[in-house]
Backbone as a printed PyTorch tensor [residue, N CA C, xyz], in Angstrom:
tensor([[[121.3470, 142.9790, 117.8780],
         [120.8070, 143.6350, 118.1990],
         [120.8930, 144.5960, 119.1180]],

        [[119.4480, 145.3530, 119.6660],
         [118.0950, 146.4080, 120.3910],
         [117.9490, 145.1540, 120.7280]],

        [[117.5250, 144.1040, 120.4520],
         [116.4530, 142.9270, 121.5210],
         [117.2280, 142.2450, 122.0920]],

        [[118.7840, 141.8630, 121.6360],
         [119.4330, 140.9260, 122.2580],
         [119.8820, 141.4240, 123.9260]],

        [[119.7820, 143.0730, 123.1710],
         [120.2830, 143.9890, 124.9110],
         [118.9730, 144.3480, 125.9440]],

        [[118.0680, 144.3490, 125.5400],
         [116.7260, 144.4010, 126.3900],
         [116.5960, 143.3120, 127.0320]],

        [[116.6530, 142.2380, 126.4090],
         [116.1450, 140.7390, 127.3570],
         [117.4570, 140.8200, 128.2150]],

        [[119.0260, 140.9630, 127.4300],
         [119.9000, 140.6200, 128.5330],
         [119.8120, 141.2680, 129.7140]],

        [[119.4680, 142.3090, 128.8440],
         [119.5340, 143.6640, 130.6310],
         [118.9290, 143.2470, 131.5030]],

        [[117.6410, 142.7530, 131.1030],
         [116.8760, 142.2550, 132.2600],
         [117.1320, 141.6860, 133.0320]],

        [[117.7490, 140.3280, 132.0540],
         [118.0340, 138.7390, 132.6320],
         [119.3230, 139.2700, 133.7250]],

        [[120.2610, 140.1850, 133.4850],
         [121.5600, 140.2610, 134.3350],
         [120.5690, 141.3800, 135.3090]],

        [[119.7940, 141.6230, 135.5030],
         [118.9830, 142.5810, 136.7010],
         [118.8350, 141.4710, 137.8940]],

        [[118.2240, 140.6830, 137.3670],
         [117.8500, 139.3270, 137.8230],
         [119.2710, 138.5140, 139.2230]],

        [[120.2450, 137.9930, 137.8620],
         [121.4620, 137.7130, 138.2860],
         [121.9010, 138.5370, 139.3620]],

        [[121.9320, 139.7520, 139.3460],
         [122.9980, 140.4460, 140.3600],
         [121.9150, 140.8770, 140.9950]],

        [[120.3350, 140.4750, 141.3780],
         [120.0260, 140.5160, 142.3650],
         [119.8850, 139.1070, 143.5170]],

        [[120.3170, 138.4650, 143.2700],
         [120.5240, 136.7260, 143.3920],
         [122.0140, 136.5880, 143.8760]],

        [[122.6980, 137.6010, 143.1410],
         [124.1400, 137.9350, 143.6500],
         [124.6270, 135.9050, 142.7050]],

        [[124.5780, 135.7640, 141.4850],
         [125.0970, 134.7530, 140.8730],
         [125.8120, 135.5350, 139.8720]],

        [[126.1880, 134.1150, 138.9420],
         [127.3350, 134.7490, 138.0990],
         [126.3370, 134.5930, 136.5700]],

        [[126.9390, 135.5390, 135.8110],
         [125.9660, 135.5190, 134.2030],
         [127.2390, 135.5180, 133.0430]],

        [[127.4040, 134.5170, 132.3880],
         [127.5880, 134.1230, 130.8240],
         [126.4210, 134.4220, 129.8190]],

        [[126.5280, 135.5630, 129.0460],
         [125.3180, 135.7810, 128.1100],
         [126.1350, 136.2500, 127.1940]],

        [[125.2960, 135.6470, 125.6440],
         [126.1480, 135.9750, 124.6780],
         [126.2640, 137.4010, 124.2840]],

        [[125.1930, 138.3960, 124.3640],
         [124.9980, 139.5300, 124.4060],
         [126.7600, 140.5830, 124.8780]],

        [[126.1700, 140.3700, 127.2820],
         [126.6590, 140.7680, 127.8590],
         [128.1210, 140.4970, 128.0390]],

        [[128.0500, 138.6350, 128.0170],
         [129.5790, 138.4240, 128.3210],
         [129.9850, 137.8540, 129.8700]],

        [[130.9910, 138.1260, 130.4300],
         [131.2020, 137.4240, 131.7320],
         [130.1550, 138.6250, 132.8040]],

        [[130.0230, 138.2100, 133.9110],
         [129.3730, 138.9830, 135.1010],
         [129.4030, 138.1420, 135.9640]],

        [[130.5580, 137.8680, 136.7130],
         [131.3880, 137.2570, 138.2080],
         [130.7980, 138.3490, 139.3920]],

        [[129.9960, 137.2540, 139.9160],
         [129.7640, 137.8070, 141.5470],
         [130.1370, 137.2600, 142.6940]],

        [[131.0720, 135.9200, 142.7290],
         [131.6450, 135.4220, 142.9800],
         [131.4210, 134.1960, 143.7430]],

        [[130.2710, 133.8210, 142.8150],
         [129.3640, 132.7020, 143.6620],
         [129.4390, 131.7280, 142.5520]],

        [[129.3990, 129.9530, 143.4050],
         [129.8240, 128.5370, 142.6030],
         [128.3510, 128.4550, 141.4810]],

        [[127.6770, 129.4680, 141.5250],
         [126.1300, 129.8210, 140.3980],
         [126.3300, 130.4390, 139.0860]],

        [[126.6800, 129.8710, 138.3190],
         [126.3450, 130.6430, 137.0610],
         [124.9980, 130.3840, 136.2990]],

        [[124.6530, 131.3430, 135.9160],
         [123.8700, 131.3170, 134.7090],
         [124.1430, 131.5220, 132.7630]],

        [[123.8950, 130.2480, 132.3090],
         [124.3980, 130.3760, 131.1380],
         [123.6920, 130.3600, 130.1160]],

        [[123.2090, 131.8220, 129.5110],
         [122.2760, 131.8720, 128.3970],
         [122.7070, 132.8100, 127.3680]],

        [[121.9130, 132.0540, 125.7050],
         [121.6790, 132.6990, 125.0160],
         [120.3570, 133.6920, 125.1670]],

        [[120.0700, 134.4090, 125.4310],
         [119.2050, 135.8780, 125.6910],
         [117.8210, 135.1290, 124.1610]],

        [[118.8380, 135.4990, 123.0170],
         [117.4430, 135.5360, 122.0960],
         [118.2770, 135.0170, 120.7970]],

        [[118.6880, 133.5170, 120.4670],
         [118.5170, 132.5620, 119.7520],
         [117.6750, 133.0790, 118.1430]],

        [[118.4100, 133.1910, 117.4600],
         [117.6200, 133.1130, 116.2610],
         [116.7480, 134.7200, 116.6370]],

        [[117.7850, 135.8000, 116.6560],
         [117.6290, 136.9860, 117.0170],
         [116.5830, 137.9320, 115.1100]],

        [[117.6500, 137.2560, 114.3820],
         [117.7230, 138.0080, 113.5890],
         [115.8200, 137.4730, 113.0450]],

        [[115.7690, 135.7430, 113.5960],
         [114.3390, 135.3750, 112.4420],
         [113.1670, 136.5900, 113.7860]],

        [[113.6660, 136.7870, 114.9140],
         [112.6010, 137.8190, 115.7420],
         [112.7070, 139.0170, 115.4000]],

        [[113.3230, 139.4530, 114.6070],
         [113.2890, 141.1090, 114.9030],
         [112.6880, 140.9850, 113.3880]],

        [[112.5220, 139.8920, 112.5300],
         [111.7890, 139.8590, 111.0200],
         [110.8680, 139.4080, 111.2720]],

        [[109.8550, 139.1510, 112.5580],
         [108.5730, 138.6440, 112.3490],
         [108.2940, 136.9540, 111.8290]],

        [[109.9140, 135.9190, 111.8680],
         [109.9680, 134.3580, 111.8000],
         [109.6720, 134.2900, 112.7970]],

        [[108.9970, 133.3340, 113.3030],
         [108.3060, 133.1010, 114.6070],
         [109.1860, 131.6540, 114.6680]],

        [[110.5260, 131.5630, 114.8110],
         [111.2040, 131.0260, 114.9400],
         [112.3870, 131.4230, 115.5940]],

        [[112.3530, 131.7210, 117.1490],
         [113.6480, 132.2670, 118.1730],
         [113.3590, 131.7160, 119.6240]],

        [[114.4010, 131.5680, 120.5540],
         [114.3310, 130.7330, 121.3220],
         [114.9580, 131.8340, 122.1060]],

        [[114.5850, 131.4120, 124.1790],
         [115.7060, 131.4070, 124.8260],
         [116.4310, 129.9360, 125.0760]],

        [[117.1620, 130.2250, 125.4490],
         [117.9490, 129.0000, 126.2350],
         [118.9510, 129.2520, 127.3570]],

        [[119.0360, 128.5840, 128.9460],
         [119.7050, 128.8960, 129.8120],
         [119.7100, 127.6290, 130.6660]],

        [[120.9100, 127.7690, 131.5060],
         [121.1840, 126.5790, 131.8230],
         [122.3220, 127.3650, 133.0190]],

        [[121.8000, 126.3550, 134.3900],
         [122.1730, 126.8100, 135.2210],
         [123.4110, 125.5470, 135.7240]],

        [[124.8260, 126.4090, 136.1250],
         [126.1730, 125.7200, 135.8830],
         [126.5540, 125.7890, 137.5160]],

        [[126.6500, 124.9390, 137.6480],
         [127.5950, 124.5620, 140.0330],
         [129.2740, 124.4300, 139.9600]],

        [[129.8340, 125.0600, 139.5880],
         [131.1700, 125.0040, 139.9500],
         [131.4370, 124.8220, 138.3380]],

        [[130.8830, 125.2770, 137.3800],
         [131.3580, 124.5110, 135.6210],
         [130.8920, 123.6420, 135.3810]],

        [[129.6740, 123.0170, 136.3670],
         [128.8560, 122.3470, 135.6620],
         [127.6520, 122.0380, 135.5100]],

        [[127.2980, 121.5270, 134.4410],
         [125.6710, 122.1420, 133.6350],
         [125.1270, 120.9610, 134.0780]],

        [[123.7950, 121.5700, 135.4090],
         [122.7750, 120.6760, 136.3780],
         [121.7090, 121.0650, 135.6610]],

        [[121.0150, 122.4160, 135.5570],
         [119.3220, 122.3110, 134.7850],
         [118.9360, 123.4900, 133.7160]],

        [[119.0380, 122.8170, 132.7950],
         [118.3880, 124.1360, 131.6580],
         [116.6670, 124.2870, 130.6950]],

        [[117.0590, 125.0510, 130.6670],
         [115.5050, 125.2650, 130.5220],
         [115.3800, 126.4150, 128.4210]],

        [[114.9210, 125.4970, 127.9260],
         [114.8330, 126.0190, 126.7900],
         [113.3400, 126.6400, 126.3120]],

        [[113.3100, 127.7570, 126.2440],
         [111.5040, 128.6800, 125.2180],
         [112.2250, 128.6390, 124.3580]],

        [[110.7780, 128.3490, 123.7520],
         [110.0640, 128.8060, 121.9790],
         [109.6140, 130.7260, 122.4270]],

        [[109.9560, 131.3600, 122.0440],
         [109.5200, 132.3760, 122.2740],
         [107.9690, 132.6140, 122.2500]],

        [[108.4360, 132.7990, 120.5210],
         [106.9750, 132.7300, 119.5980],
         [105.0910, 132.0600, 120.1300]],

        [[106.0210, 130.7520, 121.1400],
         [104.8620, 129.6220, 121.3340],
         [104.4590, 129.8330, 122.9990]],

        [[105.2280, 130.2520, 123.3740],
         [106.0460, 129.3870, 125.3530],
         [106.1360, 128.3460, 125.5350]],

        [[106.0320, 127.0290, 124.3840],
         [106.3440, 125.8180, 124.7050],
         [107.7620, 125.5650, 125.4700]],

        [[108.3180, 125.3700, 126.5510],
         [109.1950, 125.0190, 127.2910],
         [109.7810, 123.7100, 127.1030]],

        [[111.0680, 123.7270, 127.0230],
         [111.3700, 122.1480, 127.5210],
         [112.5180, 122.1480, 128.9970]],

        [[112.5500, 121.9080, 130.0870],
         [113.2710, 121.8490, 131.7290],
         [113.7060, 120.4480, 131.7410]],

        [[114.8640, 120.1630, 132.1440],
         [115.4130, 119.3450, 132.3150],
         [116.3260, 119.6710, 133.1060]],

        [[116.6980, 118.4300, 134.1250],
         [117.6830, 118.9210, 135.0420],
         [118.3890, 117.1660, 135.1800]],

        [[119.2510, 117.3580, 135.2850],
         [120.5520, 116.2590, 134.7500],
         [120.3590, 115.0200, 136.4570]],

        [[120.4750, 114.6470, 135.7270],
         [120.7820, 113.1770, 136.3890],
         [118.8320, 112.5500, 137.4710]],

        [[117.8450, 113.4040, 136.1910],
         [116.5120, 113.0760, 136.8100],
         [116.2060, 112.4540, 135.7270]],

        [[114.7110, 111.7430, 135.6060],
         [114.3330, 111.4510, 134.4060],
         [113.8450, 112.1020, 133.6480]],

        [[113.7350, 111.9720, 132.7720],
         [113.6110, 113.0680, 131.4330],
         [111.8270, 113.5270, 130.9310]],

        [[111.5000, 114.0530, 130.3670],
         [109.7780, 113.7740, 129.9420],
         [110.3410, 113.4650, 128.4730]],

        [[111.3390, 113.9360, 128.0140],
         [111.9030, 114.0480, 126.8890],
         [112.5310, 112.5060, 126.2960]],

        [[111.9960, 112.3020, 124.6540],
         [112.5220, 110.6220, 124.3430],
         [113.4740, 111.2120, 122.5350]],

        [[114.2800, 110.8420, 121.9630],
         [114.6770, 111.3860, 120.6540],
         [114.1040, 109.3800, 119.9240]],

        [[113.7270, 109.8150, 118.5090],
         [113.7490, 109.1510, 118.1810],
         [114.7230, 107.9880, 117.8200]],

        [[115.5770, 107.7250, 118.1030],
         [116.6100, 106.8160, 118.5640],
         [117.3070, 106.3960, 117.3110]],

        [[117.0870, 107.5850, 116.0870],
         [117.5710, 107.0180, 114.6850],
         [119.2150, 107.0110, 114.9570]],

        [[119.9230, 105.6400, 114.8290],
         [121.6190, 105.8550, 114.3200],
         [122.2370, 105.3800, 113.3250]],

        [[121.2490, 106.2280, 112.0260],
         [121.9600, 106.2440, 110.3830],
         [121.7050, 107.8500, 110.4240]],

        [[122.3170, 108.2240, 109.4260],
         [122.5010, 109.6640, 108.4950],
         [121.5120, 109.4130, 107.1110]],

        [[121.9070, 108.3310, 106.8440],
         [121.2000, 107.6130, 105.4030],
         [119.8990, 107.8630, 105.6490]],

        [[119.1610, 108.8460, 105.0820],
         [118.0990, 109.1460, 105.5020],
         [117.4120, 109.4210, 106.3850]],

        [[117.9390, 110.3000, 106.4010],
         [117.6830, 111.3710, 108.3940],
         [116.9640, 112.4990, 107.8030]],

        [[116.2110, 113.2020, 108.6180],
         [115.9670, 114.0970, 108.4730],
         [117.1520, 115.0250, 109.6220]],

        [[117.4950, 116.2200, 109.2720],
         [118.8910, 117.0990, 110.0300],
         [118.5420, 118.4750, 109.1960]],

        [[119.0190, 119.5210, 110.2400],
         [118.8490, 120.7640, 110.8650],
         [120.2780, 121.2560, 110.4670]],

        [[121.0290, 122.1010, 109.5160],
         [122.2110, 122.7940, 109.4410],
         [122.0670, 123.7990, 109.6230]],

        [[123.0900, 124.1800, 109.7830],
         [123.4160, 126.1670, 109.9740],
         [123.7370, 125.9070, 108.1160]],

        [[123.6120, 127.7880, 108.2390],
         [123.4980, 128.0590, 106.6500],
         [124.9690, 127.5120, 106.1070]],

        [[125.1000, 127.0610, 104.5220],
         [125.8180, 126.3220, 104.3630],
         [127.6120, 127.7490, 103.6680]],

        [[128.1780, 127.9400, 103.8050],
         [129.3650, 128.9650, 104.3520],
         [130.0400, 128.2290, 102.8830]],

        [[130.6160, 129.1680, 102.0320],
         [132.3360, 128.7790, 100.9490],
         [132.9690, 127.5050, 101.5290]],

        [[133.6970, 128.2240, 102.4970],
         [134.4550, 127.5870, 102.9840],
         [134.1280, 126.0370, 103.7410]],

        [[133.0170, 125.6180, 103.8160],
         [132.7440, 124.3650, 104.0370],
         [131.2080, 124.2020, 103.6550]],

        [[131.6230, 124.2820, 101.8100],
         [130.4130, 124.3000, 100.8840],
         [130.8560, 122.4040, 101.1320]],

        [[131.4600, 121.5940, 101.0540],
         [131.7050, 120.2580, 100.4460],
         [131.7200, 119.4640, 101.5950]],

        [[131.6560, 120.1320, 102.6030],
         [131.3090, 119.1820, 103.8130],
         [129.8590, 119.3590, 103.7090]],

        [[129.4550, 120.8900, 104.2170],
         [127.8560, 120.6360, 104.1700],
         [126.9820, 120.0790, 102.8620]],

        [[127.6790, 120.3460, 102.0050],
         [126.7560, 118.9850, 100.5060],
         [127.1620, 117.7700, 101.1780]],

        [[128.1250, 116.8470, 102.2640],
         [128.2410, 115.3440, 101.4960],
         [127.2870, 114.7120, 102.6090]],

        [[126.4340, 116.0590, 103.9500],
         [125.0990, 115.7480, 104.5100],
         [124.1080, 115.7720, 103.7820]],

        [[124.3690, 116.6940, 103.4660],
         [123.0580, 117.0110, 102.5250],
         [122.3390, 115.7350, 101.2930]],

        [[123.2070, 115.3230, 100.9670],
         [123.3530, 114.3700,  99.5130],
         [122.8040, 113.0970, 100.6790]],

        [[123.2770, 112.8050, 101.8830],
         [123.3790, 111.3580, 102.7120],
         [121.2180, 111.4810, 103.4480]],

        [[121.3120, 112.3030, 103.7570],
         [120.1020, 112.9510, 104.6350],
         [118.9470, 113.0600, 103.6050]],

        [[117.5710, 112.2610, 103.9500],
         [116.8650, 112.5240, 103.5280],
         [115.7320, 113.8450, 103.4480]],

        [[116.4550, 114.1540, 104.5770],
         [115.3350, 116.1860, 104.8810],
         [116.8860, 116.9780, 105.4100]],

        [[116.9390, 118.3290, 104.3590],
         [117.4220, 119.2710, 105.5810],
         [116.2950, 120.3050, 105.7680]],

        [[117.0390, 120.6790, 106.9340],
         [116.1070, 122.3400, 107.3110],
         [116.7660, 122.9890, 107.7120]],

        [[117.3240, 124.5870, 107.2400],
         [117.5920, 125.4910, 107.9070],
         [116.9840, 126.4800, 108.5690]],

        [[116.9980, 126.4190, 109.8210],
         [115.8420, 127.3290, 110.7500],
         [117.0310, 128.7330, 111.6840]],

        [[118.0650, 128.6300, 111.5870],
         [118.6620, 129.7560, 111.5730],
         [118.5450, 129.9630, 113.7850]],

        [[117.7370, 128.5980, 114.5780],
         [118.2990, 129.0810, 115.3120],
         [118.6730, 128.0090, 116.0520]],

        [[120.0580, 127.6110, 116.2430],
         [120.6780, 126.7190, 117.1700],
         [120.3690, 126.2320, 118.5420]],

        [[119.9330, 127.0170, 119.0420],
         [119.3600, 125.8720, 120.7030],
         [117.4930, 125.0840, 120.3670]],

        [[116.5710, 126.2460, 119.3690],
         [115.5870, 125.7260, 119.4550],
         [115.7380, 123.7580, 118.7820]],

        [[117.1010, 124.6790, 117.8640],
         [116.9760, 123.3250, 116.6960],
         [117.5600, 122.3610, 117.5160]],

        [[117.9350, 122.1800, 118.5230],
         [118.6810, 120.9830, 119.2070],
         [117.9030, 120.3640, 120.0330]],

        [[116.8060, 121.1050, 120.8030],
         [116.0830, 120.7880, 121.8070],
         [114.9650, 120.0550, 120.7890]],

        [[114.6060, 120.4380, 119.5660],
         [113.6830, 119.7400, 119.0160],
         [114.1980, 118.0820, 118.8830]],

        [[114.6560, 118.1940, 118.3710],
         [115.6040, 116.5480, 118.0420],
         [115.3350, 115.4940, 120.1070]],

        [[115.0190, 115.6430, 121.0450],
         [114.6880, 115.2790, 121.3850],
         [112.9840, 115.1220, 122.0480]],

        [[112.2740, 115.6940, 120.8800],
         [111.0700, 115.3390, 120.7420],
         [110.5310, 114.9420, 119.2710]],

        [[111.3550, 113.8550, 118.9400],
         [111.5130, 113.5590, 117.9820],
         [110.9880, 114.0860, 116.4720]],

        [[111.4010, 115.2610, 116.6260],
         [110.8680, 115.9960, 115.4750],
         [111.7110, 116.1440, 114.4740]],

        [[112.7750, 116.0410, 114.7660],
         [114.0890, 116.0570, 113.5800],
         [115.3430, 114.6760, 114.6090]],

        [[116.5860, 114.9940, 113.3140],
         [117.1350, 113.5550, 113.4370],
         [118.5350, 113.7490, 114.1770]],

        [[118.8950, 115.2120, 113.8080],
         [120.1300, 115.7500, 114.2300],
         [120.4020, 117.3060, 113.9390]],

        [[120.7320, 117.9800, 114.5110],
         [121.3690, 119.1080, 113.8770],
         [122.5970, 119.7960, 114.2850]],

        [[123.3700, 119.9740, 112.7620],
         [124.6820, 120.4530, 112.6990],
         [125.6760, 121.3750, 112.4410]],

        [[126.2240, 121.7160, 112.3190],
         [127.0920, 122.9910, 112.1340],
         [128.0500, 121.8470, 111.4610]],

        [[128.5310, 122.3100, 110.4110],
         [128.7860, 121.5130, 109.5710],
         [130.4440, 121.9810, 109.1080]],

        [[130.8430, 122.5880, 110.8390],
         [132.6660, 122.3660, 110.1580],
         [132.7740, 124.0770, 110.1650]],

        [[131.7840, 125.2290, 110.5380],
         [131.9540, 126.3850, 110.6800],
         [133.0660, 126.9520, 111.6930]],

        [[132.9250, 126.4340, 112.8630],
         [132.6780, 126.7560, 114.0820],
         [132.2170, 128.3710, 114.5380]],

        [[131.1120, 127.9690, 114.3840],
         [129.8660, 129.3750, 114.8440],
         [129.9800, 128.9690, 116.1720]],

        [[129.4060, 127.8740, 116.5450],
         [128.7440, 128.4280, 117.7600],
         [129.8670, 128.3600, 119.4840]],

        [[129.3480, 129.2260, 120.5520],
         [129.9210, 129.1290, 121.2950],
         [129.2580, 128.6250, 122.3550]],

        [[129.9420, 128.2660, 123.4620],
         [129.2170, 127.4470, 124.5000],
         [127.7090, 127.5440, 124.9360]],

        [[127.4250, 129.0480, 124.6600],
         [125.9490, 129.6810, 125.3390],
         [124.7210, 129.1990, 123.7150]],

        [[125.6660, 128.3460, 122.7280],
         [124.1020, 127.6690, 121.7510],
         [124.5800, 126.2390, 122.3370]],

        [[125.0350, 125.9000, 123.2520],
         [124.8600, 124.5180, 123.4920],
         [124.9530, 124.4480, 124.8430]],

        [[125.6080, 125.2490, 125.5730],
         [125.0600, 124.5810, 126.6780],
         [123.7240, 124.0120, 127.0940]],

        [[122.3490, 124.8070, 126.5360],
         [120.9270, 123.7040, 127.2860],
         [121.4710, 122.7650, 126.8200]],

        [[120.9110, 122.3560, 125.5640],
         [121.5220, 120.8660, 125.0040],
         [121.9120, 120.1940, 125.7880]],

        [[123.1930, 120.4040, 125.8840],
         [124.2800, 119.2530, 126.7940],
         [123.7860, 118.7810, 127.8390]],

        [[122.5690, 119.7730, 128.2510],
         [121.8300, 118.9100, 129.5320],
         [120.7290, 118.2360, 128.5590]],

        [[119.4860, 118.6670, 128.0370],
         [118.3260, 117.8620, 128.0210],
         [118.4720, 117.2560, 126.6260]],

        [[119.3100, 116.8630, 126.0330],
         [119.5720, 116.0640, 124.7040],
         [120.5190, 115.4710, 125.4230]],

        [[121.2110, 114.5980, 126.2590],
         [122.1120, 112.9870, 126.5250],
         [120.5250, 112.2550, 127.5610]],

        [[120.0140, 113.4230, 128.0830],
         [118.6800, 112.9280, 129.1980],
         [117.7630, 112.7220, 128.0640]],

        [[117.5630, 113.0900, 127.2210],
         [116.0600, 112.3630, 126.2570],
         [117.6230, 111.0410, 125.4630]],

        [[118.3870, 110.5200, 125.3370],
         [118.9100, 109.0690, 124.9060],
         [119.3570, 110.2740, 124.0240]],

        [[119.9090, 111.3740, 123.6560],
         [121.1270, 111.5590, 122.3010],
         [122.3240, 111.8170, 122.7440]],

        [[122.8840, 112.8610, 121.9860],
         [124.0830, 113.1940, 122.3990],
         [124.6170, 114.5790, 121.5800]],

        [[125.4330, 115.0150, 122.2420],
         [125.8200, 116.2700, 121.9740],
         [127.2460, 116.5800, 121.9100]],

        [[128.1350, 116.7940, 120.9840],
         [129.6630, 117.0200, 120.2140],
         [129.9720, 117.9080, 119.6340]],

        [[131.2460, 117.9410, 119.2340],
         [132.2600, 119.1640, 118.7600],
         [132.6720, 118.0050, 117.2730]],

        [[132.4780, 118.9790, 116.4980],
         [132.3800, 117.9820, 114.6790],
         [134.0700, 117.7630, 114.9630]],

        [[135.2190, 118.3490, 116.1520],
         [136.4570, 117.9220, 115.8100],
         [137.0440, 117.2290, 116.8410]],

        [[135.9650, 117.4150, 118.1410],
         [136.4200, 116.2660, 119.5160],
         [136.8320, 116.9700, 120.3580]],

        [[136.7500, 118.6580, 120.4620],
         [136.9060, 119.4430, 121.1120],
         [136.1940, 119.3280, 122.2190]],

        [[136.5120, 119.0720, 123.5590],
         [135.4220, 119.2500, 124.9270],
         [134.4390, 120.4260, 124.7550]],

        [[133.5890, 120.0200, 124.8950],
         [132.5370, 121.6300, 125.2530],
         [132.9600, 121.2000, 126.8400]],

        [[132.9080, 122.6800, 126.7070],
         [133.1570, 123.2800, 128.5010],
         [132.0450, 125.0500, 129.0650]],

        [[131.5840, 124.3880, 130.5220],
         [131.2440, 126.3980, 130.6880],
         [132.6820, 126.8970, 130.7840]],

        [[133.1540, 128.1460, 129.3910],
         [133.9040, 129.0280, 129.5940],
         [133.9680, 129.9040, 129.7330]],

        [[134.2340, 131.3330, 130.2560],
         [133.7870, 132.7080, 130.5230],
         [134.5290, 133.1920, 128.5050]],

        [[135.6440, 132.6920, 128.6680],
         [135.7510, 133.2680, 127.6170],
         [134.9370, 132.5370, 126.1110]],

        [[134.0490, 133.8190, 125.5110],
         [133.5320, 133.3910, 123.8510],
         [134.0420, 133.5120, 123.1200]],

        [[135.5860, 133.7010, 123.0180],
         [136.1180, 133.8170, 122.2250],
         [136.4170, 131.9710, 121.1480]],

        [[135.8730, 131.4800, 122.5810],
         [136.2890, 130.1450, 122.2210],
         [135.3220, 129.9060, 121.3700]],

        [[135.0330, 128.9970, 119.9460],
         [133.7240, 128.3180, 119.0530],
         [134.2960, 126.5770, 119.2860]],

        [[132.8970, 126.7610, 118.9850],
         [132.7760, 125.1210, 118.0410],
         [132.1020, 124.4440, 117.2170]],

        [[131.6070, 123.6230, 116.6630],
         [131.3860, 123.2920, 116.1320],
         [130.2920, 121.9150, 116.2030]],

        [[129.2680, 122.3990, 116.7390],
         [128.4380, 121.7510, 117.5340],
         [127.4620, 120.8360, 116.8280]],

        [[127.1300, 119.1870, 117.5000],
         [126.4200, 118.1360, 116.2650],
         [125.8750, 117.8780, 118.0440]],

        [[124.4990, 117.6260, 117.7390],
         [123.4710, 117.0860, 118.6320],
         [122.6040, 116.0990, 117.3890]],

        [[122.6280, 115.0890, 117.9040],
         [121.9210, 113.9500, 117.0570],
         [121.1270, 112.9360, 118.7270]],

        [[119.8880, 112.4980, 118.0290],
         [119.3010, 111.2020, 118.2810],
         [119.9990, 110.4280, 119.3000]],

        [[121.3980, 109.5950, 118.4920],
         [121.8420, 109.1010, 119.1580],
         [123.5620, 109.1570, 118.9340]],

        [[124.5620, 108.5950, 120.6940],
         [125.6690, 109.3580, 120.2090],
         [126.5070, 107.9630, 118.8180]],

        [[125.7010, 106.8880, 118.5430],
         [125.8840, 106.5170, 116.8870],
         [125.5840, 107.2700, 115.5960]],

        [[124.5130, 107.7400, 115.8520],
         [125.0120, 108.9530, 114.5540],
         [125.5300, 110.1040, 114.8000]],

        [[125.5720, 110.9280, 116.4350],
         [126.0110, 111.8310, 116.5250],
         [128.0120, 111.2790, 116.0200]],

        [[128.2660, 110.4540, 116.3660],
         [129.6180, 110.0750, 115.6250],
         [129.3350, 109.7410, 114.4440]],

        [[128.5480, 109.1830, 113.7320],
         [128.4770, 109.2450, 112.1310],
         [128.4100, 110.8270, 111.4720]],

        [[127.8970, 111.8210, 111.4520],
         [128.1280, 113.4110, 111.2770],
         [129.4170, 113.6710, 111.2220]],

        [[129.7490, 113.9540, 112.2210],
         [131.2780, 114.2040, 111.6690],
         [132.4110, 113.3900, 111.3840]],

        [[132.2940, 112.0450, 110.9520],
         [132.8520, 111.7110, 110.3000],
         [132.4900, 112.0660, 108.2840]],

        [[131.3030, 112.3440, 108.7160],
         [131.1030, 112.7050, 107.1980],
         [131.3820, 114.2180, 106.9170]],

        [[131.1140, 114.5740, 108.1410],
         [131.4340, 116.6750, 107.6900],
         [132.9370, 116.4170, 107.4890]],

        [[133.5670, 115.8020, 108.0370],
         [134.9720, 115.7680, 107.6030],
         [135.5890, 115.4550, 106.4220]],

        [[134.7250, 114.0360, 106.4630],
         [135.3510, 113.4180, 104.9590],
         [135.9770, 112.1960, 105.4420]],

        [[135.9610, 111.9080, 106.6410],
         [136.6740, 110.7450, 107.1670],
         [135.5460, 109.4670, 107.0670]],

        [[134.7440, 109.6630, 106.4450],
         [133.8620, 108.1880, 106.8020],
         [134.1080, 107.4050, 105.9580]],

        [[135.2670, 106.7350, 105.0810],
         [135.2810, 105.8170, 104.5790],
         [136.7070, 105.6580, 104.8230]],

        [[137.8170, 106.3430, 105.2960],
         [139.1300, 106.0870, 105.8430],
         [138.7840, 104.6540, 106.3870]]])
């Protein structure tokens, strides 16, 4: 949408002024020959923002030689921010939930090809939310607002959707993984897709993909 382009263009101007690289959902990759890359989803939840639904966020990560080192997520409607530096104490802490049964889980919208997987999660969780803003849903796990967030196998996520959570969530005691066990990598190839899982604990992060894949009882 035009909103994405306006925000992303402003970000690109700053990136170019500082001669660092950019990996962005809208503009793709800008290589300025730097070891430092800003990985960003400039407006996550664009459809919400354009419709006046107050659920959208900016998410950005500084990666050095491909390693995420610092993350910022900003809830655009309220101005609330979550800032984390890898290796430093985090002010955020998950609720420590370890089981899917009875949990509060945010999910991407159900799609025909993942309907069974989506329903397997929904029937075990106590509460399901669809907020349509992955970056915000992920960071809410770090504040005990919800227990987990997942794509139930549709391979919708790009790395820009998950990069901020890769720093912020583990520092708060949680975990970020892919449903199919694929490594999450800072890669300028934005055709790569994942089904991200963000959970309050590593144990819950393991249980969710098993439920999504239908392998939990095998």
